[in-house]
N, CA and C atoms as an extended XYZ file, in Angstrom:
573
Properties=species:S:1:pos:R:3:atomname:S:1:resname:S:1:resid:I:1 pbc="F F F"
N        22.501       12.002       19.305 N   MET     1
C        22.102       10.831       18.542 CA  MET     1
C        23.368       10.092       18.084 C   MET     1
N        23.400        8.775       18.265 N   SER     2
C        24.579        7.986       17.900 CA  SER     2
C        24.717        7.903       16.385 C   SER     2
N        25.917        7.542       15.935 N   ASP     3
C        26.162        7.392       14.500 CA  ASP     3
C        25.246        6.335       13.889 C   ASP     3
N        25.061        5.226       14.606 N   VAL     4
C        24.209        4.147       14.108 CA  VAL     4
C        22.777        4.629       13.953 C   VAL     4
N        22.277        5.330       14.963 N   ALA     5
C        20.898        5.834       14.917 CA  ALA     5
C        20.733        6.854       13.793 C   ALA     5
N        21.737        7.695       13.596 N   LEU     6
C        21.688        8.694       12.530 CA  LEU     6
C        21.688        8.029       11.156 C   LEU     6
N        22.553        7.023       10.981 N   LYS     7
C        22.590        6.290        9.711 CA  LYS     7
C        21.259        5.603        9.445 C   LYS     7
N        20.718        4.982       10.493 N   GLU     8
C        19.446        4.280       10.325 CA  GLU     8
C        18.327        5.259        9.976 C   GLU     8
N        18.352        6.438       10.569 N   LYS     9
C        17.348        7.462       10.270 CA  LYS     9
C        17.447        7.875        8.798 C   LYS     9
N        18.677        8.042        8.302 N   ASN    10
C        18.869        8.388        6.893 CA  ASN    10
C        18.391        7.260        5.984 C   ASN    10
N        18.723        6.019        6.352 N   TYR    11
C        18.251        4.868        5.577 CA  TYR    11
C        16.719        4.818        5.568 C   TYR    11
N        16.115        5.113        6.710 N   ASN    12
C        14.657        5.054        6.799 CA  ASN    12
C        13.985        6.032        5.843 C   ASN    12
N        14.609        7.176        5.630 N   ARG    13
C        14.065        8.126        4.641 CA  ARG    13
C        14.073        7.501        3.253 C   ARG    13
N        15.189        6.844        2.913 N   TRP    14
C        15.292        6.186        1.613 CA  TRP    14
C        14.307        5.032        1.501 C   TRP    14
N        14.108        4.320        2.587 N   ILE    15
C        13.165        3.203        2.585 CA  ILE    15
C        11.759        3.704        2.279 C   ILE    15
N        11.378        4.799        2.903 N   ILE    16
C        10.052        5.378        2.648 CA  ILE    16
C         9.928        5.782        1.182 C   ILE    16
N        10.945        6.470        0.676 N   VAL    17
C        10.917        6.919       -0.719 CA  VAL    17
C        10.822        5.727       -1.665 C   VAL    17
N        11.702        4.753       -1.487 N   LEU    18
C        11.698        3.587       -2.369 CA  LEU    18
C        10.410        2.777       -2.261 C   LEU    18
N         9.868        2.668       -1.067 N   SER    19
C         8.633        1.902       -0.858 CA  SER    19
C         7.442        2.543       -1.565 C   SER    19
N         7.514        3.838       -1.776 N   LEU    20
C         6.451        4.538       -2.508 CA  LEU    20
C         6.757        4.599       -3.999 C   LEU    20
N         8.004        4.906       -4.332 N   VAL    21
C         8.378        5.125       -5.740 CA  VAL    21
C         8.335        3.828       -6.550 C   VAL    21
N         8.828        2.735       -6.002 N   ILE    22
C         8.895        1.490       -6.777 CA  ILE    22
C         7.514        1.035       -7.265 C   ILE    22
N         6.513        0.889       -6.402 N   PRO    23
C         5.201        0.452       -6.908 CA  PRO    23
C         4.573        1.457       -7.888 C   PRO    23
N         4.755        2.750       -7.624 N   VAL    24
C         4.198        3.767       -8.530 CA  VAL    24
C         4.905        3.696       -9.885 C   VAL    24
N         6.230        3.563       -9.860 N   ALA    25
C         6.994        3.473      -11.108 CA  ALA    25
C         6.605        2.230      -11.897 C   ALA    25
N         6.447        1.097      -11.218 N   VAL    26
C         6.055       -0.133      -11.904 CA  VAL    26
C         4.667        0.033      -12.522 C   VAL    26
N         3.737        0.601      -11.771 N   ALA    27
C         2.386        0.833      -12.306 CA  ALA    27
C         2.447        1.755      -13.525 C   ALA    27
N         3.257        2.806      -13.438 N   PHE    28
C         3.400        3.725      -14.569 CA  PHE    28
C         4.027        3.012      -15.762 C   PHE    28
N         5.061        2.227      -15.514 N   LEU    29
C         5.755        1.547      -16.607 CA  LEU    29
C         4.872        0.528      -17.321 C   LEU    29
N         3.814        0.091      -16.665 N   PHE    30
C         2.857       -0.801      -17.324 CA  PHE    30
C         2.147       -0.096      -18.466 C   PHE    30
N         2.112        1.226      -18.436 N   THR    31
C         1.449        1.995      -19.494 CA  THR    31
C         2.403        2.344      -20.626 C   THR    31
N         3.695        2.045      -20.448 N   VAL    32
C         4.717        2.405      -21.428 CA  VAL    32
C         4.988        1.227      -22.359 C   VAL    32
N         5.107        1.505      -23.641 N   ARG    33
C         5.538        0.501      -24.607 CA  ARG    33
C         6.825        0.999      -25.242 C   ARG    33
N         7.818        0.146      -25.320 N   ILE    34
C         9.094        0.516      -25.923 CA  ILE    34
C         8.924        0.410      -27.436 C   ILE    34
N         9.005        1.546      -28.136 N   PRO    35
C         8.783        1.504      -29.586 CA  PRO    35
C         9.905        0.754      -30.311 C   PRO    35
N         9.511       -0.023      -31.310 N   GLY    36
C        10.481       -0.732      -32.133 CA  GLY    36
C        11.038       -1.996      -31.519 C   GLY    36
N        10.610       -2.340      -30.296 N   VAL    37
C        11.097       -3.561      -29.655 CA  VAL    37
C         9.983       -4.596      -29.701 C   VAL    37
N        10.321       -5.760      -30.250 N   GLU    38
C         9.336       -6.829      -30.320 CA  GLU    38
C         9.076       -7.408      -28.937 C   GLU    38
N         7.970       -8.090      -28.826 N   ARG    39
C         7.571       -8.740      -27.574 CA  ARG    39
C         8.708       -9.632      -27.062 C   ARG    39
N         9.059       -9.441      -25.809 N   LEU    40
C        10.129      -10.232      -25.189 CA  LEU    40
C         9.527      -11.443      -24.482 C   LEU    40
N         8.927      -12.318      -25.289 N   GLY    41
C         8.198      -13.467      -24.761 CA  GLY    41
C         9.045      -14.515      -24.067 C   GLY    41
N        10.363      -14.434      -24.209 N   PHE    42
C        11.242      -15.397      -23.548 CA  PHE    42
C        11.473      -15.037      -22.073 C   PHE    42
N        11.047      -13.840      -21.642 N   LEU    43
C        11.343      -13.390      -20.280 CA  LEU    43
C        10.515      -14.047      -19.163 C   LEU    43
N         9.213      -14.329      -19.357 N   PRO    44
C         8.451      -14.880      -18.224 CA  PRO    44
C         9.055      -16.120      -17.562 C   PRO    44
N         9.541      -17.126      -18.305 N   PRO    45
C        10.132      -18.255      -17.578 CA  PRO    45
C        11.418      -17.863      -16.842 C   PRO    45
N        12.121      -16.869      -17.364 N   ILE    46
C        13.346      -16.425      -16.694 CA  ILE    46
C        13.004      -15.707      -15.399 C   ILE    46
N        12.041      -14.770      -15.456 N   TYR    47
C        11.737      -14.069      -14.208 CA  TYR    47
C        10.985      -14.957      -13.225 C   TYR    47
N        10.277      -15.976      -13.719 N   ALA    48
C         9.666      -16.950      -12.801 CA  ALA    48
C        10.770      -17.760      -12.110 C   ALA    48
N        11.802      -18.104      -12.856 N   ALA    49
C        12.928      -18.844      -12.276 CA  ALA    49
C        13.639      -18.005      -11.217 C   ALA    49
N        13.749      -16.692      -11.449 N   THR    50
C        14.383      -15.845      -10.426 CA  THR    50
C        13.569      -15.887       -9.139 C   THR    50
N        12.243      -15.940       -9.267 N   ASN    51
C        11.398      -16.071       -8.065 CA  ASN    51
C        11.641      -17.408       -7.377 C   ASN    51
N        11.721      -18.474       -8.154 N   GLY    52
C        11.950      -19.799       -7.577 CA  GLY    52
C        13.294      -19.878       -6.869 C   GLY    52
N        14.326      -19.347       -7.514 N   ILE    53
C        15.652      -19.363       -6.903 CA  ILE    53
C        15.663      -18.491       -5.646 C   ILE    53
N        14.957      -17.360       -5.694 N   THR    54
C        14.853      -16.496       -4.510 CA  THR    54
C        14.249      -17.264       -3.344 C   THR    54
N        13.197      -18.032       -3.610 N   ALA    55
C        12.564      -18.820       -2.543 CA  ALA    55
C        13.562      -19.806       -1.939 C   ALA    55
N        14.329      -20.470       -2.788 N   VAL    56
C        15.331      -21.431       -2.305 CA  VAL    56
C        16.402      -20.705       -1.477 C   VAL    56
N        16.837      -19.543       -1.955 N   LEU    57
C        17.843      -18.773       -1.220 CA  LEU    57
C        17.324      -18.324        0.146 C   LEU    57
N        16.067      -17.902        0.196 N   LEU    58
C        15.489      -17.457        1.465 CA  LEU    58
C        15.465      -18.589        2.488 C   LEU    58
N        14.988      -19.747        2.064 N   VAL    59
C        14.931      -20.900        2.976 CA  VAL    59
C        16.347      -21.298        3.387 C   VAL    59
N        17.265      -21.323        2.423 N   SER    60
C        18.661      -21.674        2.727 CA  SER    60
C        19.278      -20.685        3.707 C   SER    60
N        18.970      -19.407        3.538 N   ALA    61
C        19.506      -18.385        4.436 CA  ALA    61
C        19.020      -18.579        5.865 C   ALA    61
N        17.757      -18.937        6.020 N   VAL    62
C        17.218      -19.185        7.360 CA  VAL    62
C        17.893      -20.413        7.971 C   VAL    62
N        18.068      -21.452        7.169 N   VAL    63
C        18.750      -22.657        7.669 CA  VAL    63
C        20.158      -22.291        8.130 C   VAL    63
N        20.860      -21.492        7.342 N   GLN    64
C        22.243      -21.136        7.677 CA  GLN    64
C        22.330      -20.285        8.941 C   GLN    64
N        21.426      -19.350        9.115 N   ILE    65
C        21.501      -18.513       10.323 CA  ILE    65
C        21.159      -19.345       11.553 C   ILE    65
N        20.262      -20.310       11.400 N   ARG    66
C        19.947      -21.194       12.534 CA  ARG    66
C        21.126      -22.089       12.892 C   ARG    66
N        21.973      -22.375       11.911 N   LYS    67
C        23.195      -23.148       12.158 CA  LYS    67
C        24.312      -22.252       12.690 C   LYS    67
N        24.054      -20.936       12.727 N   GLY    68
C        25.055      -20.014       13.230 CA  GLY    68
C        26.026      -19.515       12.165 C   GLY    68
N        25.730      -19.799       10.904 N   ASN    69
C        26.605      -19.394        9.811 CA  ASN    69
C        26.170      -18.029        9.278 C   ASN    69
N        26.529      -16.988       10.015 N   GLN    70
C        26.099      -15.629        9.697 CA  GLN    70
C        26.642      -15.163        8.349 C   GLN    70
N        27.871      -15.519        8.044 N   ARG    71
C        28.500      -15.070        6.809 CA  ARG    71
C        27.763      -15.604        5.569 C   ARG    71
N        27.460      -16.907        5.558 N   LEU    72
C        26.733      -17.496        4.431 CA  LEU    72
C        25.303      -16.961        4.377 C   LEU    72
N        24.684      -16.780        5.544 N   HIS    73
C        23.340      -16.190        5.612 CA  HIS    73
C        23.328      -14.831        4.915 C   HIS    73
N        24.310      -14.025        5.232 N   GLU    74
C        24.396      -12.680        4.644 CA  GLU    74
C        24.547      -12.762        3.118 C   GLU    74
N        25.397      -13.643        2.636 N   LYS    75
C        25.596      -13.797        1.186 CA  LYS    75
C        24.317      -14.265        0.498 C   LYS    75
N        23.642      -15.215        1.111 N   LEU    76
C        22.392      -15.725        0.531 CA  LEU    76
C        21.319      -14.638        0.482 C   LEU    76
N        21.244      -13.833        1.540 N   MET    77
C        20.243      -12.766        1.573 CA  MET    77
C        20.550      -11.686        0.529 C   MET    77
N        21.825      -11.346        0.388 N   LYS    78
C        22.199      -10.375       -0.645 CA  LYS    78
C        21.852      -10.906       -2.036 C   LYS    78
N        22.100      -12.190       -2.256 N   ALA    79
C        21.753      -12.804       -3.544 CA  ALA    79
C        20.240      -12.777       -3.766 C   ALA    79
N        19.466      -13.013       -2.712 N   ALA    80
C        18.003      -12.971       -2.823 CA  ALA    80
C        17.535      -11.563       -3.177 C   ALA    80
N        18.157      -10.558       -2.599 N   ILE    81
C        17.799       -9.167       -2.919 CA  ILE    81
C        18.141       -8.863       -4.377 C   ILE    81
N        19.334       -9.266       -4.811 N   VAL    82
C        19.738       -9.031       -6.208 CA  VAL    82
C        18.763       -9.715       -7.166 C   VAL    82
N        18.394      -10.965       -6.875 N   LEU    83
C        17.446      -11.673       -7.742 CA  LEU    83
C        16.070      -11.014       -7.744 C   LEU    83
N        15.651      -10.491       -6.614 N   SER    84
C        14.362       -9.798       -6.562 CA  SER    84
C        14.381       -8.533       -7.410 C   SER    84
N        15.490       -7.818       -7.380 N   VAL    85
C        15.633       -6.633       -8.224 CA  VAL    85
C        15.667       -7.052       -9.696 C   VAL    85
N        16.406       -8.120      -10.008 N   LEU    86
C        16.462       -8.628      -11.374 CA  LEU    86
C        15.071       -9.029      -11.856 C   LEU    86
N        14.324       -9.722      -10.991 N   PHE    87
C        12.943      -10.075      -11.332 CA  PHE    87
C        12.165       -8.828      -11.737 C   PHE    87
N        12.249       -7.800      -10.924 N   LEU    88
C        11.488       -6.583      -11.174 CA  LEU    88
C        11.862       -5.957      -12.516 C   LEU    88
N        13.145       -5.894      -12.814 N   VAL    89
C        13.610       -5.325      -14.081 CA  VAL    89
C        13.087       -6.150      -15.259 C   VAL    89
N        13.221       -7.470      -15.185 N   LEU    90
C        12.757       -8.336      -16.272 CA  LEU    90
C        11.241       -8.272      -16.438 C   LEU    90
N        10.535       -8.224      -15.322 N   TYR    91
C         9.068       -8.142      -15.337 CA  TYR    91
C         8.612       -6.865      -16.030 C   TYR    91
N         9.246       -5.747      -15.676 N   VAL    92
C         8.886       -4.463      -16.290 CA  VAL    92
C         9.244       -4.474      -17.778 C   VAL    92
N        10.409       -5.013      -18.128 N   LEU    93
C        10.797       -5.098      -19.544 CA  LEU    93
C         9.788       -5.912      -20.349 C   LEU    93
N         9.373       -7.040      -19.800 N   TYR    94
C         8.396       -7.871      -20.499 CA  TYR    94
C         7.097       -7.095      -20.732 C   TYR    94
N         6.609       -6.460      -19.685 N   HIS    95
C         5.328       -5.761      -19.805 CA  HIS    95
C         5.435       -4.460      -20.600 C   HIS    95
N         6.652       -3.966      -20.788 N   ALA    96
C         6.852       -2.788      -21.629 CA  ALA    96
C         6.880       -3.168      -23.106 C   ALA    96
N         6.903       -4.467      -23.384 N   THR    97
C         6.921       -4.924      -24.777 CA  THR    97
C         5.736       -5.818      -25.110 C   THR    97
N         4.877       -6.090      -24.137 N   SER    98
C         3.807       -7.061      -24.338 CA  SER    98
C         2.526       -6.609      -23.646 C   SER    98
N         1.418       -6.956      -24.265 N   ASP    99
C         0.145       -6.740      -23.594 CA  ASP    99
C        -0.016       -7.811      -22.518 C   ASP    99
N        -0.781       -7.489      -21.491 N   SER   100
C        -1.020       -8.470      -20.434 CA  SER   100
C        -1.791       -9.655      -21.000 C   SER   100
N        -1.461      -10.824      -20.512 N   THR   101
C        -2.132      -12.051      -20.926 CA  THR   101
C        -3.311      -12.287      -19.997 C   THR   101
N        -4.451      -12.627      -20.584 N   LYS   102
C        -5.635      -12.907      -19.762 CA  LYS   102
C        -5.710      -14.394      -19.453 C   LYS   102
N        -5.963      -14.688      -18.201 N   PHE   103
C        -6.083      -16.081      -17.785 CA  PHE   103
C        -7.286      -16.709      -18.489 C   PHE   103
N        -7.046      -17.796      -19.206 N   GLY   104
C        -8.117      -18.504      -19.894 CA  GLY   104
C        -8.287      -18.119      -21.352 C   GLY   104
N        -7.525      -17.124      -21.822 N   ASP   105
C        -7.638      -16.667      -23.217 CA  ASP   105
C        -6.897      -17.644      -24.136 C   ASP   105
N        -7.554      -18.741      -24.429 N   ILE   106
C        -6.945      -19.829      -25.184 CA  ILE   106
C        -6.530      -19.398      -26.591 C   ILE   106
N        -7.360      -18.598      -27.248 N   ASN   107
C        -7.060      -18.205      -28.627 CA  ASN   107
C        -6.266      -16.894      -28.721 C   ASN   107
N        -5.873      -16.334      -27.595 N   ASN   108
C        -5.038      -15.124      -27.535 CA  ASN   108
C        -5.606      -13.934      -28.289 C   ASN   108
N        -6.928      -13.773      -28.229 N   ASP   109
C        -7.521      -12.611      -28.904 CA  ASP   109
C        -7.743      -11.441      -27.942 C   ASP   109
N        -7.348      -11.610      -26.686 N   GLY   110
C        -7.491      -10.542      -25.696 CA  GLY   110
C        -8.856      -10.495      -25.044 C   GLY   110
N        -9.742      -11.388      -25.444 N   LEU   111
C       -11.100      -11.447      -24.899 CA  LEU   111
C       -11.374      -12.845      -24.373 C   LEU   111
N       -12.213      -12.924      -23.364 N   LEU   112
C       -12.606      -14.231      -22.840 CA  LEU   112
C       -14.022      -14.545      -23.306 C   LEU   112
N       -14.142      -15.516      -24.174 N   SER   113
C       -15.459      -15.931      -24.639 CA  SER   113
C       -16.133      -16.755      -23.545 C   SER   113
N       -17.423      -16.983      -23.698 N   ASP   114
C       -18.137      -17.821      -22.729 CA  ASP   114
C       -17.542      -19.228      -22.699 C   ASP   114
N       -17.143      -19.723      -23.861 N   ALA   115
C       -16.547      -21.065      -23.929 CA  ALA   115
C       -15.215      -21.097      -23.169 C   ALA   115
N       -14.407      -20.058      -23.323 N   GLU   116
C       -13.131      -20.002      -22.599 CA  GLU   116
C       -13.365      -19.905      -21.099 C   GLU   116
N       -14.339      -19.093      -20.693 N   LYS   117
C       -14.659      -18.973      -19.264 CA  LYS   117
C       -15.100      -20.319      -18.697 C   LYS   117
N       -15.900      -21.044      -19.470 N   THR   118
C       -16.371      -22.358      -19.035 CA  THR   118
C       -15.212      -23.334      -18.930 C   THR   118
N       -14.293      -23.253      -19.879 N   THR   119
C       -13.145      -24.173      -19.885 CA  THR   119
C       -12.281      -23.991      -18.638 C   THR   119
N       -12.006      -22.749      -18.261 N   VAL   120
C       -11.145      -22.536      -17.090 CA  VAL   120
C       -11.912      -22.682      -15.785 C   VAL   120
N       -13.214      -22.418      -15.827 N   GLY   121
C       -14.063      -22.632      -14.660 CA  GLY   121
C       -13.561      -21.958      -13.394 C   GLY   121
N       -13.599      -22.709      -12.296 N   ILE   122
C       -13.250      -22.174      -10.985 CA  ILE   122
C       -11.752      -21.915      -10.837 C   ILE   122
N       -10.939      -22.482      -11.719 N   SER   123
C        -9.491      -22.246      -11.614 CA  SER   123
C        -9.164      -20.761      -11.779 C   SER   123
N       -10.019      -20.028      -12.504 N   ALA   124
C        -9.810      -18.575      -12.653 CA  ALA   124
C        -9.913      -17.889      -11.294 C   ALA   124
N       -10.852      -18.319      -10.475 N   PHE   125
C       -11.001      -17.753       -9.134 CA  PHE   125
C        -9.723      -17.946       -8.331 C   PHE   125
N        -9.188      -19.173       -8.356 N   PHE   126
C        -7.953      -19.452       -7.619 CA  PHE   126
C        -6.778      -18.654       -8.184 C   PHE   126
N        -6.704      -18.578       -9.503 N   TYR   127
C        -5.628      -17.817      -10.140 CA  TYR   127
C        -5.655      -16.363       -9.677 C   TYR   127
N        -6.825      -15.741       -9.749 N   TYR   128
C        -6.913      -14.319       -9.391 CA  TYR   128
C        -6.704      -14.087       -7.894 C   TYR   128
N        -7.117      -15.012       -7.059 N   CYS   129
C        -6.842      -14.887       -5.615 CA  CYS   129
C        -5.334      -14.915       -5.360 C   CYS   129
N        -4.658      -15.854       -6.002 N   ILE   130
C        -3.204      -15.956       -5.826 CA  ILE   130
C        -2.525      -14.729       -6.419 C   ILE   130
N        -2.951      -14.310       -7.610 N   LEU   131
C        -2.343      -13.157       -8.279 CA  LEU   131
C        -2.505      -11.881       -7.451 C   LEU   131
N        -3.705      -11.618       -6.974 N   VAL   132
C        -3.956      -10.389       -6.209 CA  VAL   132
C        -3.150      -10.399       -4.910 C   VAL   132
N        -3.149      -11.528       -4.213 N   SER   133
C        -2.369      -11.590       -2.966 CA  SER   133
C        -0.881      -11.441       -3.261 C   SER   133
N        -0.424      -12.026       -4.358 N   HIS   134
C         0.984      -11.901       -4.762 CA  HIS   134
C         1.341      -10.439       -5.029 C   HIS   134
N         0.521       -9.751       -5.779 N   ILE   135
C         0.798       -8.349       -6.128 CA  ILE   135
C         0.772       -7.469       -4.877 C   ILE   135
N        -0.268       -7.600       -4.072 N   LEU   136
C        -0.375       -6.763       -2.869 CA  LEU   136
C         0.785       -7.011       -1.904 C   LEU   136
N         1.130       -8.275       -1.694 N   LEU   137
C         2.229       -8.565       -0.770 CA  LEU   137
C         3.592       -8.208       -1.357 C   LEU   137
N         3.709       -8.202       -2.687 N   SER   138
C         4.977       -7.770       -3.291 CA  SER   138
C         5.202       -6.279       -3.056 C   SER   138
N         4.140       -5.529       -2.903 N   ILE   139
C         4.251       -4.105       -2.564 CA  ILE   139
C         4.573       -3.956       -1.075 C   ILE   139
N         3.861       -4.703       -0.253 N   VAL   140
C         4.042       -4.648        1.201 CA  VAL   140
C         5.449       -5.083        1.615 C   VAL   140
N         6.017       -6.051        0.909 N   VAL   141
C         7.301       -6.628        1.334 CA  VAL   141
C         8.476       -5.677        1.102 C   VAL   141
N         8.340       -4.722        0.198 N   ILE   142
C         9.464       -3.821       -0.111 CA  ILE   142
C        10.013       -3.136        1.143 C   ILE   142
N         9.199       -2.410        1.914 N   PRO   143
C         9.786       -1.773        3.103 CA  PRO   143
C        10.274       -2.781        4.133 C   PRO   143
N         9.613       -3.929        4.231 N   PHE   144
C        10.057       -4.942        5.187 CA  PHE   144
C        11.458       -5.448        4.840 C   PHE   144
N        11.687       -5.751        3.566 N   VAL   145
C        13.013       -6.226        3.144 CA  VAL   145
C        14.063       -5.158        3.414 C   VAL   145
N        13.753       -3.927        3.039 N   LEU   146
C        14.721       -2.835        3.210 CA  LEU   146
C        15.023       -2.568        4.686 C   LEU   146
N        14.001       -2.554        5.512 N   ILE   147
C        14.213       -2.321        6.950 CA  ILE   147
C        15.013       -3.473        7.558 C   ILE   147
N        14.660       -4.692        7.191 N   THR   148
C        15.379       -5.862        7.708 CA  THR   148
C        16.850       -5.787        7.317 C   THR   148
N        17.102       -5.422        6.083 N   TYR   149
C        18.486       -5.328        5.593 CA  TYR   149
C        19.256       -4.215        6.311 C   TYR   149
N        18.617       -3.063        6.471 N   VAL   150
C        19.281       -1.935        7.148 CA  VAL   150
C        19.604       -2.290        8.595 C   VAL   150
N        18.720       -2.982        9.251 N   ARG   151
C        18.995       -3.364       10.648 CA  ARG   151
C        20.167       -4.332       10.736 C   ARG   151
N        20.315       -5.177        9.738 N   ALA   152
C        21.488       -6.066        9.722 CA  ALA   152
C        22.753       -5.258        9.442 C   ALA   152
N        22.666       -4.326        8.481 N   LEU   153
C        23.816       -3.463        8.174 CA  LEU   153
C        24.258       -2.658        9.393 C   LEU   153
N        23.267       -2.224       10.162 N   SER   154
C        23.541       -1.423       11.360 CA  SER   154
C        23.964       -2.280       12.544 C   SER   154
N        24.006       -3.588       12.306 N   LYS   155
C        24.376       -4.556       13.350 CA  LYS   155
C        23.425       -4.498       14.556 C   LYS   155
N        22.194       -4.173       14.269 N   ARG   156
C        21.153       -4.178       15.305 CA  ARG   156
C        20.394       -5.501       15.162 C   ARG   156
N        21.090       -6.578       15.474 N   PHE   157
C        20.591       -7.917       15.184 CA  PHE   157
C        19.352       -8.291       15.983 C   PHE   157
N        19.182       -7.710       17.172 N   ASP   158
C        17.971       -7.983       17.940 CA  ASP   158
C        16.750       -7.474       17.169 C   ASP   158
N        16.846       -6.259       16.659 N   LYS   159
C        15.741       -5.688       15.880 CA  LYS   159
C        15.638       -6.345       14.502 C   LYS   159
N        16.778       -6.729       13.954 N   HIS   160
C        16.803       -7.427       12.664 CA  HIS   160
C        16.018       -8.736       12.760 C   HIS   160
N        16.313       -9.518       13.788 N   ARG   161
C        15.618      -10.799       13.970 CA  ARG   161
C        14.120      -10.601       14.136 C   ARG   161
N        13.758       -9.575       14.877 N   LYS   162
C        12.338       -9.323       15.155 CA  LYS   162
C        11.560       -9.058       13.857 C   LYS   162
N        12.092       -8.187       13.011 N   ILE   163
C        11.373       -7.868       11.765 CA  ILE   163
C        11.555       -8.968       10.720 C   ILE   163
N        12.674       -9.685       10.768 N   ALA   164
C        12.898      -10.772        9.820 CA  ALA   164
C        11.839      -11.865        9.967 C   ALA   164
N        11.329      -12.027       11.179 N   LYS   165
C        10.278      -13.021       11.407 CA  LYS   165
C         8.985      -12.656       10.682 C   LYS   165
N         8.816      -11.384       10.375 N   ILE   166
C         7.661      -10.925        9.596 CA  ILE   166
C         8.015      -10.926        8.105 C   ILE   166
N         9.213      -10.428        7.792 N   THR   167
C         9.643      -10.293        6.403 CA  THR   167
C         9.740      -11.649        5.707 C   THR   167
N        10.358      -12.606        6.356 N   PHE   168
C        10.609      -13.909        5.729 CA  PHE   168
C         9.358      -14.563        5.152 C   PHE   168
N         8.291      -14.766        5.938 N   PRO   169
C         7.138      -15.469        5.347 CA  PRO   169
C         6.464      -14.675        4.221 C   PRO   169
N         6.459      -13.347        4.334 N   ILE   170
C         5.845      -12.545        3.267 CA  ILE   170
C         6.674      -12.669        1.990 C   ILE   170
N         7.982      -12.489        2.126 N   TRP   171
C         8.866      -12.560        0.962 CA  TRP   171
C         8.841      -13.953        0.339 C   TRP   171
N         8.850      -14.982        1.169 N   LEU   172
C         8.788      -16.350        0.666 CA  LEU   172
C         7.473      -16.587       -0.077 C   LEU   172
N         6.370      -16.098        0.477 N   TYR   173
C         5.071      -16.239       -0.191 CA  TYR   173
C         5.096      -15.554       -1.554 C   TYR   173
N         5.641      -14.341       -1.614 N   VAL   174
C         5.706      -13.611       -2.876 CA  VAL   174
C         6.549      -14.387       -3.888 C   VAL   174
N         7.685      -14.902       -3.453 N   ALA   175
C         8.561      -15.645       -4.366 CA  ALA   175
C         7.883      -16.915       -4.881 C   ALA   175
N         7.280      -17.676       -3.994 N   VAL   176
C         6.639      -18.938       -4.385 CA  VAL   176
C         5.410      -18.678       -5.257 C   VAL   176
N         4.584      -17.730       -4.868 N   THR   177
C         3.383      -17.466       -5.669 CA  THR   177
C         3.741      -16.862       -7.026 C   THR   177
N         4.888      -16.203       -7.131 N   GLY   178
C         5.337      -15.724       -8.442 CA  GLY   178
C         5.524      -16.891       -9.404 C   GLY   178
N         6.069      -17.984       -8.911 N   VAL   179
C         6.254      -19.188       -9.722 CA  VAL   179
C         4.895      -19.822      -10.037 C   VAL   179
N         4.031      -19.902       -9.031 N   VAL   180
C         2.703      -20.497       -9.220 CA  VAL   180
C         1.910      -19.701      -10.262 C   VAL   180
N         1.937      -18.377      -10.159 N   VAL   181
C         1.220      -17.529      -11.119 CA  VAL   181
C         1.753      -17.778      -12.533 C   VAL   181
N         3.074      -17.862      -12.655 N   TYR   182
C         3.666      -18.125      -13.980 CA  TYR   182
C         3.134      -19.437      -14.557 C   TYR   182
N         3.174      -20.515      -13.763 N   PHE   183
C         2.734      -21.811      -14.285 CA  PHE   183
C         1.244      -21.807      -14.607 C   PHE   183
N         0.459      -21.053      -13.873 N   MET   184
C        -0.976      -20.993      -14.159 CA  MET   184
C        -1.286      -20.191      -15.418 C   MET   184
N        -0.542      -19.108      -15.662 N   ILE   185
C        -0.832      -18.239      -16.818 CA  ILE   185
C        -0.093      -18.677      -18.082 C   ILE   185
N         1.002      -19.399      -17.929 N   SER   186
C         1.850      -19.727      -19.091 CA  SER   186
C         1.135      -20.444      -20.250 C   SER   186
N         0.131      -21.279      -20.002 N   PRO   187
C        -0.540      -21.887      -21.156 CA  PRO   187
C        -1.262      -20.869      -22.045 C   PRO   187
N        -1.466      -19.672      -21.541 N   TYR   188
C        -2.214      -18.664      -22.286 CA  TYR   188
C        -1.341      -17.590      -22.923 C   TYR   188
N        -0.015      -17.718      -22.760 N   TYR   189
C         0.886      -16.769      -23.415 CA  TYR   189
C         0.798      -16.984      -24.918 C   TYR   189
N         0.875      -15.893      -25.686 N   PRO   190
C         0.901      -16.046      -27.151 CA  PRO   190
C         2.141      -16.835      -27.576 C   PRO   190
N         1.987      -17.598      -28.634 N   ALA   191
C         3.130      -18.413      -29.125 CA  ALA   191
C         4.210      -17.557      -29.734 C   ALA   191
């Protein structure tokens, strides 16, 4: 077995572990509250911005690789990965200090009255469709991003390009819908 194949095999073990551990850890951390720390309500616009910037970086990276600028493409992709990790850390911190906000909960009592349900109407359906697809694809994209990155590190660019064609639209969707979800839920955040 070649050195490259051996390294990739070792990376693949880590990819499997991380692809399982990250979603489980995030789900577990949703049940944790940091004692003595007040609600970090300033974080949602920051982590939404990290998603928006990630989307811009992803598109810019694709433009750069199509122009043949591999070096800038690599820097942009690394920055997108760092921002995605930062998003995850900020998201978990926020939810470790705050109860989840319900879409349409105008009075922030944690319950949706019939009047609140009527006020939001069908927009709740769209919100939850976007939210569920965002969450599910954010889990799915983890191994894709890691595999795509490892193939680039291993200089297996033929295989990198092949999986990047799948990774890019999923990751871009997750980044963009993260911003959309924020703007849809933000009117219902407690003051």
